[in-house]
N, C-alpha and C positions, 0 to 999 in steps of 0.2 A: 738190872741197870735201868730199864724203862720206868721203874718206880720214880726215878728222878724227874720224869716228865709230868708227874703229879706233884711231887714235892717242890721242885724248883719254882714253878709259877706261884705256889702258895707262899714259899719262903720269900720270893721276890716281892710279893704283895706286902708282906709284913715289913720287910727292910725299906721299901720305897715310901712307906707311910710313917717311918720313924722320924726323929729330928733331921735337920738339914733338908727340909722339904724343897727348898728352892733349887738345890742341886739335883735332888731326886726327880723333880718334875722334868728336868732336861734329860736325865738319864733314862727315864722310863721308856720312852719311845725306842731308843736304840737297843736297850737291853731286851725288850720284847722281840724286836726284829732279830737279834742274835739267837734267842731261844727258838724262834720259828725256823730260822735257817738251819740250825742244828737238827731240829726235828725232821725237816725235809731230808737232810742228808742221811740220817740214820734210818728213816723209813725206807727210802729208795735203796739204800745199801743192804738192808735186810731182805727185801723182796728179790733183789738180784744176786744175793749171796756174796757181797763184797767183803764181809767181815769174817775173820778167823776166830772170833771169840763169841761166847754165848751171851746174847743180849737178855736172856731170861735169867741169868745168874742173879741170885738174891743179894741184897745189900744188907749185911749184918750190922747191927742186931735187929734190923727191921724185917718184918715178915708180913707179906700181904698177898692175897690171892690174885696174882696177875699172870698173864701169859702173852707172849708176842707171837702172832701168826700173820699170815698174809691178809686176813680180814682186818685185824687191828691195825696193820701197817697202812692199808688203804685209808682207813679212817683218820689215822694220825697225819698222813700226807694231805688229805682233803682239809683237815682242820688247819694245818700250818699254812697252806696255800691261801685259803680264803681269809684267814685272820690276817695274813700279811697284806693282802689287797685291802681289806677293811681298814687296817691300821694306817696305811698310806692315804686312803680316801679321807679318813677321819682327821688326820693331821691337816689336810687341806681345807676341809669344810669347817671344822670347829676352830674358831679363832681365839677364844679365851683360853689361856694357859691352864687355869684351875679346872675348867670344864673338861678340857682334853685329858688332863691327868686323871680325873675321875673316870672318864671313858676308858682309858688304857688300864686302869686298875680293875675295872669290870672285865676287860678282855683277859686279864691274868686268871680271873676266876673261871671264865668260860674255857680257857685253855686247860686248866687243871681238871675241870669237870669233864670236858670232852675226851681228854686223854685217858682219864680213869674209866670212862664208859667204853672206850675202845679196847682196853686191856684187861678188865676184870673178868674173872671166871666164877663169880659168885652172884646169884641173882639179887640178893639184898643189897650188896655193894653196887650193883648195876642200878638199882632203884635210887640209891643215895646219889650217885653221880648224875643220873637223869635230873633229879630235883635240884642239885647244885647248878647245873647248866640252865635249867628252865627258869629258876628264880632270878638268876643273873640276867637272863634275857628279858624278864618282866621289867626290870629296872632300866635296861637299855632301851626298850621300846618306848617307855614313858619318859625318856631322858629330857625331852623338850617341854614336857608337861602341858601340851596343848589339848584342847577339849576332845577333838576327834580321836587323838592318840589314846587318851585315857579311857574313852569309851570302848575302843577296840581292845586295849589290854585287859579291860574288865571282862570282856567275853572270853579272851584267852585264859585268864586266871580261873574263871568259873569252869570251863570245859576241861582245863588242865587238872583242876582239883577233882573232877569226876574221874578222870583217868588215873590220878593218884590213888584214890580210894579203891578203884578196881585192881590196880597193881598190888596194893598192900593186901587186899583180900586174897588175891591169887597166890602171893608169896606165902601168906599164912597157911593156905591149903597145901601148897607144896611142902612146907616145913612139917605140916601135920602127917603127911603120908610118907615122907622120906627121912625126917629127923634132921636134915641138913639143908643148907641153901646153896651149896656149890653145884655148878652145872652137872658134873659127873654123877653126883648122888641122885639128883632129880631125874636125869636121863635114865639111870638104871631102873628107877621106879616106873617111869613111863614105858620102858620096854617090857618090864615084867607084868604091868597091869594096865595095858593100853585101853581097856574098856571100862575101867573104873569110873563111876559117875563123878567122883570128886576130882580125879585127874583130868577128865574131859572138861568139866566145868572150869577148873582152875586155868587150863590151857586156853579155853575160849575167852575167858574174862581178861587174861593178860593180853592176848592178841587184840581184843577190842579196845583196850586201853591204848595200845600202841597205834591203832588206826586213828584214834583221837589225837594223840601226840603228833603223828605224822601228817595230820590234815587231809587224810584220804576221804573220798566220798563214801558214804553220806555223812561223814563226821567233820566236814570241812568248813562249817559255818564261820569259824573265827578267822581263818587263814587270810582270805582276801582283804578283810578290813585291817588286820594287823600289818600285812606286807605293804599295803598301799599307804597307810598313815604313819608308819614308823619313820624315824629319821633315815636319811639315805644310806649311811654306812650300815645301819642296823638292818635295813631291809636286805642288803646283800649278805649280811651275816646270817640272818634267819633263813633266807632261801638257800644259801650256800651250805651251811652245815648244821645249824641248830635243830630244825625240824627233821632234817634227814638223819641226824645221828640219834636223837632221842626217840624218834619214831621208827624210821625205816631201817637204819643200821641195827637197832636193837631187835627189831622184828626178824631180820636176817640171822642175827646171832642166836636168837631163841629157837628159830626153826631148824637151823643147821646144827647147833651144839647141844640143844636141850630136848626139843620136842621130837617125838616119833612122827616124822613128816609123811603121814599116810594120805590116802586119796581124799577123804572128806575135808581135811584141812586144806589140801591143795586146791580143791574146787572153790572153797570160800575165798582163798587168797586170789585165785584167778578171776573170780567174779568181781571182787572189790577192785582189783587192778584194772580190769577192763572198763568198769564203770567210771573210774577215775580218769583213765586215758581218754575216753570218748566225751564224757560230760565236761571234763576240764577243758578239752580242746574247743568244744562247742561254745562254752561260756567265754573263753579267751577271745574267740572270733567276734563276739558281740560287744567287746569293750572299746571305749574311746579313751579311757584313762590309761596311760602307758604302764604305770606300776600295777594297776589292777589287772591289766592283761597279762603281765608277767606272773602275777600271783596265781591266776587260773592256769596259765601255762605250766607253772611249777607243779600243780596238782596233777596235770596230765602226764608230765614227765616222770613224776614219782610213780604214777600208775605203771609206766614201763618197767621200772625197777621191780615192782611187786609182781608183774606179769612174769618176768624172768625168774623170780623166786618161785612162783607158782608152777613153773614148768617141772620143778622137782628133780632136775638132773644136774650134773656138774657143769654142763655148758650154760644152763640157765642161771646158776648161781654166779658163775664167772661173769656173764653178761650183766647181771644185776649189780654186782659189785663195781664193774667197770663204769656202768652208766651212773652209778651213785657219784663216783669221782668226777666224771665228765659233767654231770648236772651241777655239781659244786662249782666247777670252773666256769662253764658258759653262763649259768644263771647269775652268778656273782658279777660277771662282766656286764651283763645286760642291765642289772640294777645300778651299777656304777655309771653306765651310759645314760640311764634314766636320770640319775642325779645331775650329770653334766648338763643334760638338756633342760632340766627344770631350773638349775642355777642360772643358765645363760639366757633362756627364753622366758622364764617366769611362769611356765605352765606345763602340765603333763597331758593336757587334752590334745590328742593326736589330730583331731579335726580342726584345731586352730593353728597347727604347725604346718610345715611344708617348705621344701627347698633348702633345708639346713645343711645338706651335704656340701654346698658351695662355701659355707662359712665354717663348718665343723667337719672337715674331711676325715680327721683321725677318728673322731667319735662315730661318724657314719660308717667307716670301714670296720672298726672293731665290733660295732653293733651288727653289721652284716655277717661277719664271721661267726659271731656267737649265735645269731639267728639261724644260719644255715646248719650249724653244728646241732642246735636244738631240733631241727627238722630232720636230721639224719642224712645230710648230703655229703657224699664223698668228695675229697678224701679226708674230711675233718674227723675228729675223734668221735663225735656223736654218731657218725655213720657206723663205725665198728661196733660200738656197744649195742646199738639198736639191731644191727644185722645178727649179732650173736643171740640176742634175745629172741628174734623171730625164728632163727634156726633151731634154737632150743625148744620153742613152742611146737615147731613142726616135728622135730625129732621125738617129742613126747606124745605125739598124736593129737595135740590141741590145734587142729588146723584152722578152726574158726577164729580162735584167739590170735593166731599168727596173721590171718588175713586182716583182722580188725586192727592189729598193731601197724600194719602197712598202710591201711586206709587213714588211720589217725595221723600217721606221719605226713601224708599228703595234705590233710587238713591243717596240720601244724605249719607246713611250708606255706600254705595259702594265707593264713592270718599273719605270718611274719612278713610275707611279701606285701600284704596290705599295710602293715605298720611301716615298713620301709618307704612305701609310696607316699603315705600320708605325712610322714615326719621329714624324710630326707629328699624325696624326689620332687620334680616340678620347679616352678619359679618361686623364689623366696618372697614371702609377704613383706610389705613395706615396714611393718613394725619390728621385723627381725633383721632389717638390712644392716644394722650396726653390730650384731652380735659376733662373737668369736669363740674359738676354742677355750675351754677352761684351762686352769693352770696345770703344771706338770704333775701335781699331786693326784689328779684324777685321770690324766692321760696315761701315766705310767702303769698303774694297776691294770687298767683296761687293755693296754698293749701287752703286758706280761701274760695276762690270762688268755688273750687271743693267740699269743705265741705258743702257749701250752697246748691249746686246742689244735693248732695247725701242726705243731711239731709231733705231738702224740699221735695224731691221725696218720702222719707220714711214716713214723717209725714203728707203729704198733705191730704190724705183721712180722717185723724182724725181731721185736722184743719178745715175742712168744717163745723163742728158743732159749732165752736167757732167764725167764721167770723161774723162781725157785718154788715148784709145787711138789 
């Protein structure tokens, strides 16, 4: 049944671009919203066991290597939530009907690619869905065709192409040793021949490619430029799901479902995660551009996900998956807040702002909630996922990494407090005396995402009993 979540967006894209385009342009927004709402319902229902039927049942005569599990459902849920927020923001920001329709058409492609990536159990199909999502994101980033954006997307394309070559090389080697490309066949070979040079090389190459796709340090060179120069809704989309799914979620899927997750690999994962956590936080603390600060903060928060994965135990994997969802929510909210500030004040330079909370109280409040969740403050959702990751690191004997995660959390809190002080606190400057909140189209997604952050933080301890593991 979940095959429909790949087929429906693609079929919708075809139908919406047939004749009667004037009518289709008006219907596209609402139809995508319906698909996203249905996806949220099915993903939550599967995780908590609400359904009495098999969502993995095939759709005859179609046959495809897909499987629904808790990993995939978290990715489906993250995709639907972030795409919904981006869709609302885009409708407010993009005024031209034709341009908005083209943007929504690309979101249908993103939805199909992301859903396929979340559900596939074949490594070559995984690569195909990664490339579908990535290529659509290239177009979205360069949507406004500005010079700085085109320069940033060129860096992204070049480094992404390197990652693509590495993935194809790795897949070819896996096919050579296993004869198949499905996860189970490759996993069997890795178990039987863990010390084979070809297997070790293929594994290392694929992991390196995913580090590039996910923007982890030291492969992060493209990420700050792309996040800061892309159109506002696209920045939220990239930070919320694109780089997290094609890089980090795929890394989690590879290590949990395919690779023999032994100690040497864990040590590499832990080191890269720790480097990203610390270096990303330090770089974020030195920024004056709001979106660029959020870009480096994203690198740091992704590092937490990788640290949880590197712990190598069930608790760490759970924390990593939970933080992936939390990061999708609070970072998308922060980029939408950034868009609101830039639209109303005309600048993202935090040193030129100040006192905006008096004129933009809703934006100030939602920004504060998301900032505190990013820093891991209780009782918000980000606190629980970071706590689980720290406990997992401690339980696995990685005491130094656990301490580093806590210290980096304090640094995260420090630079977000600095951001709040520079942007929202104090007396408002004369040139901003006449500004006001943006329209409902930007306030609604920010409020909804903040509500998820608060609500999930409050109910998470009680939800543990209901989760279907």
